[in-house]
C-alpha positions in Angstrom: 0.1 0.0 0.0 1.2 3.3 -1.1 2.2 5.7 1.9 -0.2 8.2 0.5 -3.2 5.7 0.9 -1.9 4.6 4.2 -1.9 8.3 5.5 -5.4 9.0 3.9 -6.8 6.0 6.0 -5.0 7.1 9.3 -6.1 10.7 8.8 -9.7 9.6 8.2 -10.1 7.2 11.2 -8.6 9.8 13.6 -10.9 12.4 12.3 -13.9 10.1 12.6 -12.9 9.3 16.4 -12.5 13.1 17.0 -15.8 13.7 15.7 -17.6 10.8 17.9 -15.8 12.4 20.7 -16.9 15.9 20.0 -20.4 14.8 19.1 -20.8 12.8 22.5 -19.2 15.6 24.5 -21.5 18.3 22.9 -24.7 15.9 23.7 -23.3 15.3 27.2 -23.1 19.1 27.9 -26.2 19.9 26.6 -28.1 17.4 28.5 -26.2 18.8 31.7 -26.9 22.4 31.0 -30.9 21.2 30.2 -30.9 19.6 33.8 -29.3 22.4 35.5 -32.1 24.6 33.7 -34.7 22.5 35.4 -33.0 22.7 38.9 -33.1 26.6 38.4 -36.5 26.4 37.4 -37.6 24.3 40.6 -35.8 27.1 42.7 -37.9 29.9 41.0 -41.2 27.9 41.7 -40.2 27.6 45.2 -39.2 31.1 45.6 -42.5 32.4 44.2 -44.5 30.2 46.3 -42.7 31.5 49.3 -43.4 34.7 48.2 -47.1 34.1 47.9 -47.0 33.0 51.6 -45.4 36.2 52.6 -48.0 38.4 50.8 -50.9 36.5 52.4 -49.1 36.8 55.9 -48.8 40.8 55.2 -52.6 40.7 54.4 -53.5 39.1 57.7 -51.0 41.6 59.4 -52.6 44.7 58.0 -56.2 43.5 58.8 -55.4 42.5 62.1 -53.8 46.0 62.9 -56.7 47.8 61.4 -59.2 45.5 63.6 -57.0 46.6 66.8 -56.7 50.3 66.1 -59.3 51.2 63.8 -56.8 53.3 61.8 -57.2 53.0 58.2 -53.3 53.4 57.3 -52.9 49.8 59.0 -54.8 48.4 55.8 -51.9 49.7 53.5 -50.3 46.5 53.6 -53.3 44.5 53.0 -54.5 46.2 49.7 -50.7 46.6 48.6 -50.3 42.9 49.1 -53.7 41.9 47.3 -52.5 43.3 44.0 -48.7 41.8 44.2 -50.5 38.4 45.3 -52.4 38.3 41.9 -49.2 39.0 40.0 -47.4 36.4 41.7 -50.0 33.7 41.2 -50.0 34.2 37.6 -46.2 34.2 37.3 -46.1 31.1 39.4 -48.8 29.4 36.8 -46.6 30.2 34.0 -43.6 28.3 35.6 -45.9 25.0 36.4 -48.0 25.1 33.4 -46.3 21.6 32.5 -47.3 20.2 35.8 -51.0 19.3 36.1 -51.2 18.4 39.7 -49.3 21.5 41.0 -51.6 23.8 39.0 -54.6 22.1 40.6 -53.3 22.5 44.1 -52.1 26.1 43.2 -55.9 26.6 42.5 -56.9 25.3 45.7 -54.6 27.7 47.2 -55.9 30.9 45.3 -59.6 29.7 46.0 -58.7 29.4 49.8 -57.3 33.2 49.6 -60.2 34.4 47.9 -62.4 32.9 50.4 -60.6 34.3 53.3 -60.7 37.7 51.9 -64.3 37.5 51.3 -65.9 35.6 54.1 -63.3 36.8 56.9 -61.0 39.9 56.0 -63.6 41.7 54.3 -66.4 41.1 56.8 -64.4 41.9 59.7 -62.9 45.0 58.0 -66.6 46.4 57.5 -67.5 45.3 60.7 -64.6 47.4 62.4 -65.5 50.6 60.2 -69.0 50.3 61.3 -67.6 50.4 64.9 -65.7 53.4 64.2 -69.0 54.9 62.9 -70.6 54.2 66.2 -73.2 52.0 64.6 -72.2 48.7 66.5 -70.0 47.6 69.3 -66.7 46.2 69.2 -68.2 43.1 70.8 -69.9 42.4 67.2 -66.4 42.5 65.7 -65.0 39.9 68.2 -68.1 37.6 67.6 -67.1 37.5 64.0 -63.6 36.8 64.9 -64.6 33.9 67.3 -66.4 32.1 64.7 -62.8 31.3 63.5 -63.7 31.4 59.7 -60.5 33.3 59.0 -58.4 30.9 61.4 -59.6 28.0 59.4 -59.0 29.1 56.0 -55.7 30.4 56.8 -54.7 27.0 58.3 -56.0 25.3 55.4 -54.1 27.6 53.1 -50.6 27.1 55.2 -51.1 23.4 54.8 -51.6 23.3 51.0 -48.7 25.8 50.6 -46.6 23.3 52.6 -47.9 20.4 50.5 -47.1 22.4 47.2 -43.5 23.2 48.4 -42.9 19.5 49.6 -43.6 18.4 45.8 -41.2 20.9 44.6 -38.6 20.0 47.1 -39.1 16.5 45.9 -38.6 17.5 42.2 -35.2 19.6 43.3 -33.8 16.5 45.0 -34.2 14.2 41.9 -33.2 16.8 39.4 -29.9 17.5 41.6 -29.1 13.8 41.6 -29.5 13.9 38.0 -27.6 16.9 37.6 -24.7 15.4 39.4 -24.8 12.0 37.4 -24.8 14.1 34.0 -21.8 16.2 35.2 -19.9 12.9 35.9 -20.9 11.4 32.7 -20.0 14.6 30.7 -16.4 14.9 32.1 -16.0 11.1 31.8 -16.7 11.6 28.0 -14.4 14.4 27.6 -11.6 12.7 29.4 -11.8 9.3 28.2 -12.6 10.4 24.6 -9.6 12.9 24.5 -7.2 10.2 26.0 -8.4 7.8 23.4 -8.0 10.2 20.4 -4.5 11.2 21.7 -3.5 7.8 22.3 -4.6 6.4 18.8 -3.1 9.3 17.2 0.5 8.9 18.8 0.5 5.2 18.3 -0.4 5.5 14.7 2.2 8.1 14.2 4.7 6.1 16.1 4.2 2.8 13.7 4.3 5.2 10.8 7.2 7.1 11.2 9.3 3.8 12.3 8.1 2.1 9.2 9.5 5.1 7.2 12.9 5.5 9.3 13.6 1.8 8.7 12.8 2.8 4.7 15.4 5.5 4.7 18.1 3.8 6.4 17.7 5.1 10.1 19.8 3.0 12.7 18.7 1.4 15.9 19.7 4.4 18.1 18.2 7.0 16.1 15.2 4.9 15.8 15.1 4.8 19.7 15.3 8.5 19.9 12.8 8.9 17.6 10.0 6.6 19.1 11.0 8.5 22.5 10.5 12.0 20.8 6.9 10.7 19.5 5.8 9.4 23.1 6.7 12.8 24.6 4.8 14.5 21.9 7.9 16.5 20.8 7.0 16.4 17.3 9.2 19.1 16.3 12.2 17.0 17.1 10.7 14.2 15.0 11.3 16.1 11.9 14.9 17.1 12.9 15.8 13.3 13.8 14.8 12.0 10.2 18.1 11.7 8.5 16.6 12.5 5.1 13.7 14.7 4.2 11.9 14.4 1.2 9.3 17.0 0.7 6.3 14.8 0.6 7.4 12.6 3.5 8.0 16.0 5.6 4.8 17.3 4.3 2.7 14.2 5.6 4.8 14.2 9.1 4.1 17.8 9.6 0.5 17.2 9.1 -0.2 14.6 11.1 1.8 16.2 13.9 -0.3 19.5 13.7 -3.5 17.1 13.8 -2.4 15.5 16.9 -1.7 19.1 18.6 -4.9 20.3 17.2 -7.0 17.6 18.8 -5.1 18.0 22.1 -6.3 21.8 22.0 -9.7 20.8 21.1 -9.6 18.6 24.0 -8.6 21.1 26.3 -11.1 23.6 25.0 -14.0 21.4 25.4 -12.9 20.7 29.0 -12.7 24.5 29.6 -16.3 25.2 27.9 -17.9 22.5 30.4 -16.1 24.0 33.4 -17.5 27.4 32.6 -20.8 26.0 31.9 -21.0 24.4 35.3 -19.5 27.7 37.0 -22.2 29.9 35.5 -25.0 27.8 36.3 -23.9 27.5 40.2 -23.5 31.5 40.0 -27.3 31.4 38.8 -28.2 28.9 41.3 -26.8 31.1 44.5 -28.7 34.2 42.8 -31.9 32.4 42.8 -31.5 31.4 46.4 -30.8 34.8 47.6 -34.3 35.8 45.9 -36.3 32.8 47.5 -38.0 34.9 50.0 -39.0 33.7 53.3 -39.8 30.2 54.1 -43.5 29.1 55.0 -44.0 29.4 58.5 -47.2 29.4 60.9 -49.3 32.5 60.5 -50.6 34.0 63.4 -54.7 33.7 64.1 -56.6 37.0 63.8 -57.6 37.6 67.5 
């Protein structure tokens, strides 16, 4: 077989192997990024849910302050939180539109808040205004509170929010485990693939140049030194060790050496991109955690 045909076959094999490694690495990184996106998505859902809980707590606090003092300015957090609450619910619906069970649970939460506003908060606020106007006594407001309509609705709201967040936390754990698994797989593909390409390239180049060295009359000592230079990736020394340098031979050897060096650089670049992707996602994850808001806690009953 001629040298040209042999080198063409070698180049073709190395390029195919390199293409396979690059494709597998790209798919691994894409899969990793997709799972990281789902982890980030879950953090956002939890953050919005915590914000909804906080806004309902603010509504309840504002109403309670008004019932105690009778001063209208205490209702400012109540009315402000109502508008913010509606916006948060709509935003959360967008994030969980792919999860029917969570959509149903969120609707139940929203229904409970609406019922609390109509059957508890609004009635108690109106009764307190009647007290301010001197139309009824404060005992009638107390009688409304003693029915515990507001307490029961707030307790039910809190329980459903806890259920909602528990589901999201379970999804988060699963996605974090899957993320770590895909990170390991992506790193394995990049490392093993790069080593395989380098090994095949070096071994192939070693055999070709040894064969050529014998044909052009290199002695045993020179051949050993040539082999050592190849194993140590000192490709410039390989060219200097050849006793004769026919133009075609030198061109082919130089092309193969440059190919191996290029593969080594691409392998390094792949590992670098993978590291940058992981660092960027971790930074985003940290930022989302800061925006999560307060954790669900027991709300105080209206007294």
